[in-house]
N, C-alpha and C positions, 0 to 999 in steps of 0.2 A: 636503074630503078626495074621494078618487078614488073610481070603485065598488071597485076591484083595489087599496087605497091598499097601499104598501110600510111605511109606518107605519099601525098600529092606536089608536084612542083608546076608553078604557072606563074609567066611572067607577065606584067601590067605595066609598062610603061618604066621601064628601069627598076619596077618594085617586084622583088619575087613572092610569093606568098606561097608558104609550106604549109600543108594540112595536114593535122593527125587525122586517119581515118579508120579508128576501130570505134563508130558512134555507140555502139550498141554494149561495147565493152568500158563507155563513159572515156575512150581511147587510152586505157589503161598499155603501157607498152609492153610488149611480150620480147621476144629474140627479134623477130623480125622487123619490128618496127625501132627497136632500139640502134640496129643498126642500120636501119636507111634514114633515120634522122641524121647520124652522122653522114651519110651519103648523099644527102641533099641540102647541106648545108657545105660541104664540099663541091655539090655542083654550083651552088651559088657563088663559091667564093673564086670558082675557075670561069664565071659567067661574065664576060665581057660588056653584055649590057644590063646586068642585073647592079643595082648599087645599094639596096637597101632590101633588108629579108623580113617577112612578117612573118614569125609562127603560130597558127590557129590550130584550133580543134574544129572535126566536125560534128555537128550535134549539138547535145545542151552540155557538153563538158568543155572544159580545155585539156585536161589530163589528170585521172584518178593517182596517176602515180604507176608502179610497177602491177605487173599481172600476176598477182598473188596465187592465184589457181596454178598458173605456171610455177611458180618458185614450189607451190607445195608438192605437185608432180615431181620436181627434177632435184627436189631437197636442196635449193640453192643457197650456200652459206654466205661466207664473206666475199663479196663482190670487189674483183681486185677495179683498179680505177679505169681501167681501158674498156671494162664491159658496159659501163654507164655513158650515155650519151654526155659529157660535160663540154660545155664549151669553154673554152677555155685551160682547159687541161688536158682531157684525153682527145680532143682535137681543138684546130683553132682557124679562124678566117679574119679575114684583115678588112671586113666592112662592116655597116652597122647594122645591128639585127635587134628586132621588137618583135615581143611577144605581147600577141594581142588575146587575152585571156576572158575566152563566152563563156566562160561556168566555173566548176571547181577546178583549182590546181591541189592538189593533195601529194605529200611524197614525192616523188620523182616528178611529177606536176608542176610542183613549186621550184624545185631546181630548174626545170626548162624554165620559168617564169626568172629565176632567179641568174641564170647565166646570160639570157639577152641581154643586150645591152639598154634597151628602154621598155617600157611594160604600159599598155593600157588595158583595161578591165571594163566587163560590165557592172553595173549599177549591181547584179546579182551575184556577182563573183565571189570566190571566196580561196582565201589560202590557209593551207594548214602543213604541218608535221606532221603526218599521222603515225610516220613508223612508229613511234613509242606504243602506240596502240596494239601494236600486233608485233611487238618483241625486235624489229629491225632498227636500223639507226641510218642517221643523217649525217656522213662525216664531211659530204659536200658544202654541207650549212653553215661550214666555217666564215666565208664572207660576207653574210649577213652583219657580220660586227661594225662591218663600214656601211651597211646601208639601214639599218634599224638601231634604235637604242638598246643598251646593253641587257635590259628587262625585260624589253617589248619579245627580242631572240629568247631570252631563256624560257619565258614565258610560250612561246612557241613549241620550244622543245621538248619540255617537261609536261605540258596539259595535255599536246596533241589535237587540242580544240583550235578550230580553223577560224581565220582573220576575215572580218566582211572586207571588202573591196574598198569600200570607204573609209575604213580606218586606217587600212593600208594607203591609199591617196595621202590620207590626212599626215602618214608618217614620213611619206615620202617614196617608199618601195612601188608606186604606181605611179606614170605620168601625167595620164589622160582616164580619166573615167566617162561613160556614156553610160545612157540607155541601153538596154540589148540590141536593139534594132537600128542603132546608130551608130554600134561599136566600130564594125568594118570601115564606116566611112571616117569614123574619127581617126582611126589608125592610119588608112590610107590619107588624111591630110596632112600626117606626122610627117611619113615615109617622104613625101611628094616637097615637102619643105625643105628634107633633108636634101633629096637628089637634086632639088633646083639651086643648091648652094655648090661651092668651088671645090671639085674632090679631094684635092690635095688638104685644103682645111680641115674637111672632115675629119679624112683620114689621120691627121695631126692631133685633130681635140679628140679622138677616140685614144688614140696613146696615149697622149696627155693625160687623162682622167686616170686611167690604169695604172699608169707610170708614179705616177703623184700620190696614190693609194698605199705606194709599196715605201714610203719614205717620207722622212719628216719635212717643214716649210722650205726650208733654206735649202737642203738637197735637192727640192724639186725645180726652184728657179732656174739653174740652167740645164734643166733636162727640157722643160717648155721650148727654152730656147733651141735644143736639139730638135726637138718633134716638128717645131714650123720652119725649119732652115729651110727645107727642102720645097715648102709650098710660098717662102718668099722670092725663092729664085725662080720660080716657075714662068712660065708665059703667063699664065694668069693671072699673078700679082700686079700685072701690067694690063692686061683686060679686062679687070674688076673696074680700078678707077677710068679708066678709059668708056667703058660703059655708063658707068655714072656721069661721065662728064655730058657725054653723046645721050643719055635719056633713053637708053635700051636694057635692054637682058643683056647679061655675060654670054657670051658663046666661048664655055668651058672646054680647054681642050685636055687637064688632068697632066698637064706635063710645063 
C-alpha cells in the first residue's frame, strides 16, 4: 500500500474493510485506485486473520465509475481485461466479499458492486450502467444475466438510467438495504454472521454457487458433492455436532 492510499485496509475481528478514498471525485477510479483495489483484495486473500471483506466508499458515493477526466487526458481506448479491477476475471480471491454501497454505484462502480459475492446498500443508493451516455461500454456486465431479469439488464444497458437501491433489492441484486446511518452496522452484522460459520462450509458454499451458474441442474449435483467433500471430512464436521450436543459455540479449526 502507498503512503497516501486511494484504498485503505482495516481489519476488524476477522472482517477486512476496504475503503475507496477519493471522496471529492465521488471515488471515481483513476489508474492508482484501480491497482490499489486489486492490491487490497490480494492482501485480504493472503491475510489469515481476515475471513470476509467489505468494500465501501468514503463520503457520499460508493464509486462513480472510471475517472473520465483521466480517460480524456490519456485518450484511453479499449481497456484490456487486466486493466479493470474485475474480481473473478482479472484477479481472484477465495473468501467471501461484500459490497457496501453507500451512495451511487455507476459504471465501474456498478462493476465493483456486481463482482462482490454479496451486496448491501443504503436506501439512497443507486446503480447505473451509465457508459452509454459517454460513448463507453460495459462488457463486464455479462454476468448480470444470472443476477437480474433479462429486460431489466437490457434497460440498464441501453438507457443508462440509474436503478434505485430499493428496486435493486426487490430484484435480488442487493441482499440487505438500510438507512444510510445504519448501513455499516447492517453490513458488519452480515459479515460477522458469515465469520461465525464453519470456514470450510462457507468456502464450499461460495464455490458451489459460482460453479452451479456454469452448468445445468443435473450436471451441478455432483459438483455440489465435490465442493463439500473437504468440509464433510474435516475436524469441523465433528466439532459442529459436538458443540450442539454440549450447548456451546463451535471452535472452528478450518481443517
